[in-house]
C-alpha positions as a Markdown table, in Angstrom:
| # | Residue | x | y | z |
|---|---|---|---|---|
| 1 | Met | 23.2 | 27.5 | 55.7 |
| 2 | Ile | 24.6 | 23.9 | 55.4 |
| 3 | Ala | 21.5 | 21.6 | 56.7 |
| 4 | Tyr | 23.4 | 18.4 | 56.5 |
| 5 | Val | 26.5 | 17.0 | 55.4 |
| 6 | Thr | 26.6 | 13.3 | 53.8 |
| 7 | Val | 29.5 | 11.0 | 53.2 |
| 8 | Gly | 29.9 | 7.4 | 51.6 |
| 9 | Ala | 31.6 | 4.7 | 53.3 |
| 10 | Asp | 32.7 | 1.3 | 52.4 |
| 11 | Asp | 32.8 | -0.5 | 56.2 |
| 12 | Ile | 29.8 | 1.3 | 58.1 |
| 13 | Ala | 31.4 | -0.1 | 61.4 |
| 14 | Leu | 34.6 | 1.3 | 60.7 |
| 15 | Ala | 33.4 | 4.8 | 60.0 |
| 16 | Lys | 30.9 | 4.7 | 63.5 |
| 17 | Arg | 34.3 | 3.6 | 65.4 |
| 18 | Phe | 35.9 | 6.6 | 63.6 |
| 19 | Tyr | 32.9 | 9.4 | 63.5 |
| 20 | Ser | 31.8 | 8.5 | 67.4 |
| 21 | Ala | 35.1 | 9.0 | 68.6 |
| 22 | Phe | 34.8 | 12.8 | 68.4 |
| 23 | Leu | 31.0 | 13.5 | 67.1 |
| 24 | Pro | 29.7 | 13.2 | 70.4 |
| 25 | Ala | 32.2 | 15.1 | 71.9 |
| 26 | Leu | 30.5 | 18.0 | 69.8 |
| 27 | Asp | 27.1 | 17.0 | 71.6 |
| 28 | Tyr | 26.0 | 14.9 | 68.6 |
| 29 | Asn | 23.5 | 11.6 | 68.8 |
| 30 | Ile | 24.4 | 8.9 | 66.9 |
| 31 | Thr | 21.6 | 6.4 | 65.0 |
| 32 | Glu | 22.0 | 3.7 | 63.3 |
| 33 | Gly | 19.6 | 2.5 | 60.6 |
| 34 | Pro | 19.7 | 0.2 | 57.6 |
| 35 | Glu | 20.7 | 3.6 | 55.7 |
| 36 | Gly | 23.8 | 3.9 | 57.6 |
| 37 | Leu | 24.5 | 6.5 | 60.3 |
| 38 | Ser | 22.9 | 9.6 | 61.7 |
| 39 | Phe | 24.4 | 11.9 | 63.6 |
| 40 | Ala | 22.3 | 14.7 | 64.9 |
| 41 | Leu | 22.4 | 17.4 | 67.5 |
| 42 | Pro | 19.8 | 17.0 | 70.2 |
| 43 | Val | 16.8 | 19.4 | 70.2 |
| 44 | Ala | 14.8 | 20.8 | 73.0 |
| 45 | Ala | 11.3 | 20.8 | 73.2 |
| 46 | Gly | 9.6 | 23.6 | 71.3 |
| 47 | Gln | 12.9 | 24.3 | 69.7 |
| 48 | Ala | 13.9 | 24.4 | 66.4 |
| 49 | Ser | 16.7 | 21.5 | 65.2 |
| 50 | Thr | 20.1 | 22.8 | 65.1 |
| 51 | Leu | 22.0 | 22.0 | 62.1 |
| 52 | Pro | 24.1 | 20.7 | 60.5 |
| 53 | Asp | 23.2 | 16.7 | 60.6 |
| 54 | Phe | 25.8 | 14.2 | 59.3 |
| 55 | Tyr | 25.2 | 11.4 | 57.6 |
| 56 | Val | 27.2 | 8.4 | 56.8 |
| 57 | Lys | 26.0 | 6.0 | 53.9 |
| 58 | Pro | 26.9 | 3.1 | 52.0 |
| 59 | Thr | 27.7 | 4.1 | 48.5 |
| 60 | Phe | 24.6 | 4.2 | 46.5 |
| 61 | Asp | 25.8 | 1.3 | 43.7 |
| 62 | Gly | 28.1 | -0.8 | 45.9 |
| 63 | Arg | 31.0 | 0.2 | 44.4 |
| 64 | Pro | 34.0 | 1.7 | 46.5 |
| 65 | Ala | 33.2 | 5.6 | 48.0 |
| 66 | Ser | 34.5 | 7.8 | 45.8 |
| 67 | Val | 34.0 | 11.4 | 44.8 |
| 68 | Gly | 30.3 | 11.5 | 43.7 |
| 69 | Asn | 29.8 | 8.0 | 44.9 |
| 70 | Gly | 28.2 | 8.2 | 48.5 |
| 71 | Gln | 28.0 | 11.8 | 48.9 |
């Protein structure tokens, strides 16, 4: 089972507009922090988390997002 998916983005604000346009329709909630965006499904009290989580992060070295840089 896939626990999470991470994608890199050069423009976090633009990525937020893009992913926020459809992930909430799939019941994902967004949390924004200094490390980027986190989308997770709601968890009822006493229940295990529902997977997968979806993360949008800036690239690790500040260079443009590409295969292996931001995933």
